[in-house]
C-alpha positions in Angstrom: -46.7 -45.7 18.3 -43.8 -46.7 20.6 -40.7 -48.0 18.9 -37.2 -49.3 19.7 -34.1 -47.4 18.9 -33.2 -49.8 16.1 -36.7 -49.3 14.5 -36.2 -45.5 14.7 -32.8 -45.7 13.0 -34.2 -47.7 10.1 -37.0 -45.2 9.6 -34.9 -42.1 10.0 -31.6 -42.0 8.2 -28.7 -40.2 10.0 -28.2 -36.7 8.8 -25.6 -34.2 9.7 -26.5 -32.1 12.7 -26.8 -28.4 12.3 -24.3 -26.5 14.4 -25.8 -24.6 17.3 -25.9 -20.9 16.9 -24.1 -19.1 19.7 -23.1 -15.5 20.0 -19.4 -14.9 19.8 -18.2 -13.0 22.9 -15.2 -10.7 22.6 -12.7 -10.5 25.3 -13.5 -7.8 27.8 -11.4 -4.7 27.8 -11.2 -1.9 30.2 -12.2 1.7 29.5 -8.6 2.6 28.5 -8.5 -0.2 26.0 -6.0 -2.4 27.8 -6.8 -6.0 28.8 -8.1 -6.6 32.3 -5.6 -7.9 34.8 -6.4 -11.5 35.7 -5.3 -13.2 38.9 -3.2 -16.4 38.7 -4.8 -19.9 39.1 -6.9 -20.3 42.2 -8.3 -23.4 43.9 -12.0 -23.4 44.4 -12.9 -24.6 47.9 -16.1 -25.1 49.9 -18.6 -22.3 49.6 -16.7 -21.0 46.5 -13.7 -19.7 48.6 -10.7 -19.0 46.3 -7.1 -19.6 47.5 -3.9 -19.4 45.4 -3.0 -22.6 43.6 0.4 -23.3 45.1 2.4 -25.5 42.7 6.1 -26.3 42.8 7.8 -25.3 39.7 4.9 -23.3 38.4 5.9 -21.0 35.5 3.9 -17.8 34.9 1.9 -18.1 31.7 1.9 -21.9 31.7 -1.6 -23.4 32.3 -2.1 -25.7 35.3 -3.5 -28.2 32.8 -0.2 -28.4 31.0 1.8 -28.2 34.2 0.1 -31.0 36.1 -0.9 -33.5 33.4 0.9 -35.3 30.5 -0.5 -37.2 27.6 -3.4 -34.7 27.3 -6.2 -35.8 25.0 -9.6 -34.3 24.4 -12.2 -37.1 24.8 -15.5 -35.4 24.9 -17.5 -32.2 24.5 -20.9 -31.0 25.7 -23.0 -28.0 26.1 -21.3 -26.9 29.2 -17.7 -27.9 28.7 -14.9 -29.9 27.1 -13.5 -33.0 28.8 -9.8 -33.9 28.6 -7.9 -37.0 29.6 -4.6 -36.5 31.4 -2.0 -38.4 33.4 -0.4 -37.4 36.6 2.2 -39.5 38.5 1.0 -42.7 36.8 -2.7 -42.0 37.5 -5.2 -41.1 34.8 -7.9 -38.4 35.4 -10.7 -36.6 33.5 -10.5 -32.8 33.5 -13.6 -30.8 32.5 -13.1 -27.2 31.3 -16.1 -24.8 31.2 -16.9 -23.5 27.8 -17.8 -20.1 29.0 -16.0 -17.7 31.3 -17.6 -17.3 34.7 -19.5 -14.1 35.3 -18.3 -12.1 38.3 -21.7 -11.2 39.6 -23.3 -14.6 39.2 -24.0 -16.1 42.7 -24.2 -19.6 41.3 -20.9 -19.5 39.3 -19.3 -22.1 41.6 -22.4 -24.0 42.5 -21.4 -27.3 40.8 -18.0 -27.2 42.6 -19.6 -26.4 45.9 -21.9 -29.4 45.5 -19.0 -31.7 44.5 -17.1 -30.7 47.7 -20.1 -32.1 49.7 -20.4 -35.2 47.5 -20.2 -38.4 49.8 -17.5 -40.8 49.0 -19.1 -43.9 47.5 -17.9 -46.5 44.8 -21.1 -45.8 42.8 -20.6 -42.0 42.7 -18.0 -40.4 40.4 -15.1 -39.3 42.6 -14.2 -35.6 42.7 -10.5 -34.6 43.2 -10.3 -30.8 42.9 -11.3 -27.7 41.0 -9.6 -24.5 40.1 -10.2 -21.2 38.4 -7.8 -20.0 35.7 -8.3 -17.1 33.4 -12.0 -17.1 34.3 -12.5 -20.7 33.2 -13.4 -23.5 35.7 -11.5 -26.7 35.6 -12.8 -29.8 37.5 -10.6 -32.8 38.0 -12.6 -36.1 38.3 -12.1 -39.8 38.2 -11.7 -41.1 34.6 -14.2 -43.7 33.4 -14.4 -45.9 30.3 -17.7 -44.9 28.8 -21.3 -43.9 29.7 -24.3 -46.1 30.0 -25.9 -44.9 26.8 -23.0 -46.2 24.7 -22.5 -49.3 26.9 -26.1 -50.4 26.4 -26.6 -49.5 22.7 -26.3 -53.2 21.5 -28.5 -54.5 24.3 -27.7 -56.0 27.7 -28.2 -59.3 29.4 -30.7 -59.3 32.2 -27.9 -60.3 34.7 -26.0 -57.2 33.8 -29.1 -55.0 34.1 -29.7 -56.3 37.7 -26.1 -55.4 38.5 -26.6 -51.9 37.1 -29.9 -51.6 39.1 -28.0 -52.6 42.3 -25.1 -50.2 41.7 -27.2 -47.1 40.8 -29.6 -47.6 43.7 -26.7 -47.8 46.1 -25.2 -44.6 44.7 -28.5 -42.8 44.8 -29.1 -44.0 48.3 -25.8 -42.4 49.4 -27.0 -39.1 48.0 -30.5 -39.3 49.5 -29.1 -40.4 52.9 -27.2 -37.1 52.9 -30.2 -35.1 51.8 -29.1 -34.4 48.3 -31.0 -34.8 45.0 -29.3 -35.6 41.7 -32.0 -34.0 39.5 -30.5 -35.2 36.2 -30.4 -39.0 36.1 -30.2 -40.4 32.6 -27.9 -42.9 30.7 -25.6 -40.1 29.5 -24.9 -39.1 33.1 -24.1 -42.6 34.3 -20.5 -43.8 33.7 -18.8 -47.2 33.7 -15.7 -47.1 35.8 -12.4 -48.9 35.1 -13.1 -50.8 38.3 -16.3 -52.3 36.8 -18.7 -50.1 38.9 -21.5 -48.1 37.4 -21.4 -44.6 38.8 -23.8 -41.6 38.9 -22.0 -38.6 37.4 -22.7 -35.0 36.2 -23.7 -33.3 39.4 -24.3 -29.9 37.9 -28.0 -29.9 39.0 -27.4 -31.6 42.4 -29.1 -29.7 45.2 -30.1 -30.1 48.8 -33.6 -31.5 49.2 -35.0 -28.2 50.4 -33.5 -26.2 47.6 -35.0 -28.0 44.6 -37.4 -25.5 43.4 -36.9 -24.5 39.7 -34.4 -27.3 39.0 -35.2 -29.0 35.8 -33.2 -31.8 33.9 -34.0 -33.7 30.7 -37.7 -33.6 30.1 -37.7 -37.2 28.7 -36.8 -38.5 32.2 -38.7 -36.0 34.4 -41.7 -37.2 36.5 -45.0 -35.8 35.6 -45.3 -34.0 38.9 -42.0 -32.2 38.2 -43.4 -31.0 34.8 -46.4 -29.6 36.6 -44.9 -28.2 39.8 -41.3 -27.5 38.7 -40.1 -29.0 42.0 -38.0 -32.1 42.3 -37.8 -34.6 45.1 -36.4 -38.0 46.1 -39.4 -39.6 44.4 -38.6 -37.8 41.2 -35.0 -39.1 41.3 -36.5 -42.6 41.6 -38.8 -42.0 38.6 -35.9 -40.8 36.5 -33.9 -43.8 37.5 -36.8 -46.0 36.5 -37.0 -44.5 33.0 -33.2 -45.2 32.7 -33.8 -48.8 33.7 -36.8 -49.0 31.2 -34.6 -47.6 28.4 -31.7 -50.2 28.9 -34.2 -53.1 29.5 -36.4 -52.5 26.4 -34.0 -50.5 24.2 -37.0 -48.1 23.9 -36.5 -44.9 21.9 -37.4 -41.9 24.0 -38.9 -39.0 22.1 -39.7 -35.5 23.2 -43.0 -35.5 21.4 -45.7 -34.9 24.0 -48.1 -37.7 22.9 -45.3 -40.2 22.6 -43.8 -39.2 25.9 -47.1 -39.7 27.8 -47.4 -43.3 26.6 -44.1 -44.5 28.0 -44.3 -42.3 31.1 -47.7 -43.8 32.0 -46.3 -47.3 31.3 -48.5 -47.9 28.3 -45.8 -50.2 26.8 -46.7 -53.3 24.7 -45.5 -56.7 25.9 -43.2 -57.2 22.9 -40.8 -54.7 24.4 -40.3 -57.0 27.4 -39.7 -60.2 25.4 -37.0 -62.2 27.1 -37.2 -60.2 30.3 -38.4 -61.5 33.7 -41.7 -60.3 35.2 -39.7 -59.4 38.3 -37.7 -56.8 36.5 -40.7 -55.4 34.7 -42.6 -55.2 38.0 -39.8 -53.4 39.7 -39.6 -50.7 37.0 -43.4 -50.3 37.0 -43.4 -49.7 40.8 -40.7 -47.1 40.5 -42.8 -45.3 37.8 -45.9 -45.0 39.9 -47.8 -41.8 38.9 -48.5 -41.2 42.6 -45.1 -40.1 43.9 -46.0 -41.0 47.5 -46.4 -44.7 46.4 -43.0 -45.0 44.8 -40.6 -47.1 46.8 -37.5 -45.4 48.4 -33.9 -46.5 47.7 -33.9 -48.4 51.0 -37.1 -50.3 50.1 -35.8 -51.2 46.6 -32.4 -52.3 48.0 -34.2 -54.6 50.3 -36.0 -56.4 47.4 -34.8 -60.1 47.6 -33.3 -60.1 44.1 -31.2 -57.0 44.9 -30.5 -57.6 48.6 -29.0 -61.1 48.0 -26.3 -59.6 45.8 -25.3 -56.7 48.1 -22.0 -56.9 49.9 -22.0 -57.6 53.6 -21.0 -54.0 54.2 -23.9 -52.7 52.2 -26.3 -55.0 54.0 -25.1 -53.7 57.4 -25.4 -50.1 56.2 -29.0 -50.6 55.3 -29.7 -52.0 58.8 -27.6 -49.5 60.8 -28.1 -46.2 59.0 -31.3 -44.2 59.6 -33.0 -41.5 57.6 -33.2 -38.9 60.3 -30.7 -36.4 59.1 -32.1 -32.9 58.9 -31.5 -30.9 55.7 -29.9 -27.5 55.8 -32.3 -24.9 57.1 -31.4 -21.7 55.2 -32.0 -22.6 51.5 -31.4 -19.1 50.3 -28.0 -18.8 52.1 -26.8 -22.1 50.7 -27.9 -21.1 47.2 -25.9 -17.9 47.5 -22.9 -19.9 48.8 -22.7 -17.9 52.1 -23.4 -20.9 54.3 -22.2 -24.5 53.9 -24.7 -27.3 54.4 -23.3 -28.9 57.5 -23.4 -32.6 58.3 -25.8 -33.0 61.3 -23.9 -33.8 64.5 -24.9 -36.7 66.6 -26.7 -35.7 69.8 -24.5 -35.6 72.9 -25.9 -37.8 75.6 -25.1 -36.7 79.1 -24.8 -39.1 82.0 -27.8 -38.9 84.3 -27.0 -37.2 87.5 -27.2 -39.6 90.4 -28.8 -38.0 93.5 -29.0 -39.8 96.8 -32.4 -40.0 98.4 -31.2 -37.7 101.3 -30.2 -34.9 99.0 -33.4 -34.6 96.9 -34.9 -31.8 99.0 -32.2 -30.6 101.3 -33.5 -28.9 104.4 -32.0 -28.0 107.8 -33.7 -29.6 110.6 -34.8 -27.3 113.5 -33.2 -29.8 115.9 -29.4 -29.5 115.9 -27.3 -32.5 116.7 -23.6 -33.2 116.5 -21.1 -30.4 116.1 -22.5 -27.0 116.7 -20.6 -25.5 113.7 -22.0 -28.0 111.1 -25.7 -28.1 110.5 -27.1 -31.5 109.9 -29.2 -32.0 106.7 -32.1 -34.4 107.1 -35.1 -35.2 104.9 -38.3 -33.4 106.0 -40.6 -35.5 108.3 -43.6 -37.0 106.6 -46.7 -35.8 108.4 -49.8 -37.9 108.4 -52.7 -36.0 110.0 -55.2 -38.7 109.3 -53.7 -40.8 112.1 -54.5 -39.9 115.8 -50.9 -40.7 116.8 -49.4 -38.2 114.4 -50.4 -34.7 115.4 -48.9 -31.4 114.2 -45.8 -30.3 116.1 -46.3 -27.9 118.8 -43.5 -25.7 117.7 -44.8 -22.6 116.0 -44.3 -22.5 112.3 -42.3 -19.3 112.3 -39.8 -21.0 114.7 -39.4 -24.0 112.5 -38.7 -22.0 109.4 -36.1 -19.8 111.0 -33.1 -22.0 110.4 -33.9 -22.0 106.7 -33.2 -18.3 106.4 -29.5 -19.0 106.3 -27.1 -22.0 106.3 -25.1 -20.3 109.0 -26.7 -20.4 112.5 -26.0 -17.7 115.1 -24.4 -18.7 118.4 -27.6 -17.8 120.2 -29.6 -20.4 118.3 -26.9 -23.0 118.9 -27.0 -22.4 122.6 -30.7 -23.2 122.6 
């Protein structure tokens, strides 16, 4: 039976979590027993290109984290890394450090950074600043936010706030889809609340081009059924994951990984009591986004044009929906992009050439057999229109071979000119 998070907490007392078992890895040493020589800090650019991190006043042995930032404070930890808060010249940032050293032969070791370099600038997408490699660990400097949506919504939200979240996240996802990218891991933990009051999509570790989405799998609680079957994500599966997120913050529904439990809420078999105090309009919107037929799910553009959402968009956002098209082509070589050898380029707008204006007389230039004017300059005239059906227009008496003669060359001999 479906239950809310509060009901689940009452039934299941909180217990200490068992620590995850991880193999301890020793620092690699060379054959001679000495430590490997590591390069200094390097910036990670597009396509994973490394360049020396040039920093004024850099002291060998001092980490970039300590050199660039003050008031460092660890604010979070996850499966893939630790997050620190740091100040630089009065601005505050979040810096994520990978938990594991990068593997030299791994072609995807810089994949997340490569995707971040292609992330479009948008107020509803977490802003990326830079990334660097230091002692085989990856550091990513991002915009600092207040909290995530899971924490923000744990005590329930007013419907007015939910509609604001819907609008913000659809705008951010539209920016990704418009540039032919998929998020692939949308859930409340990966949505942050910015200090500017904007709700932002974050955690782009699984972001891929639309034609490189095979085998990408996020949290099973938010995955569409077709992704579980085919293991291929799409824009429609992003919409579905966003719908589950809206469902969770609207109903405070507990999401379980149990197969039977999961089928109930994923097929929208949800009792009416979960929607008490919520409008039918909000419930209908979520249900449309969770359509089991992926082809019938509305796109971001269609959802943003819903009256309740559209009326609260900024004028700039409204113009963007009217002006921008969905005709951009995705990158063609999926394998090369996955290996990092080719950068997905932004499609260029077609170059339109001015139509060449041709005068009627120059459409089919021919030299007339009859020469007039200066003997050194041949006169170009349009060919005569012959109408043999009329008795008044009979074929010329001049032999055909003589009439074609001047066409052999644009320069006429003196003998021809004398004639």
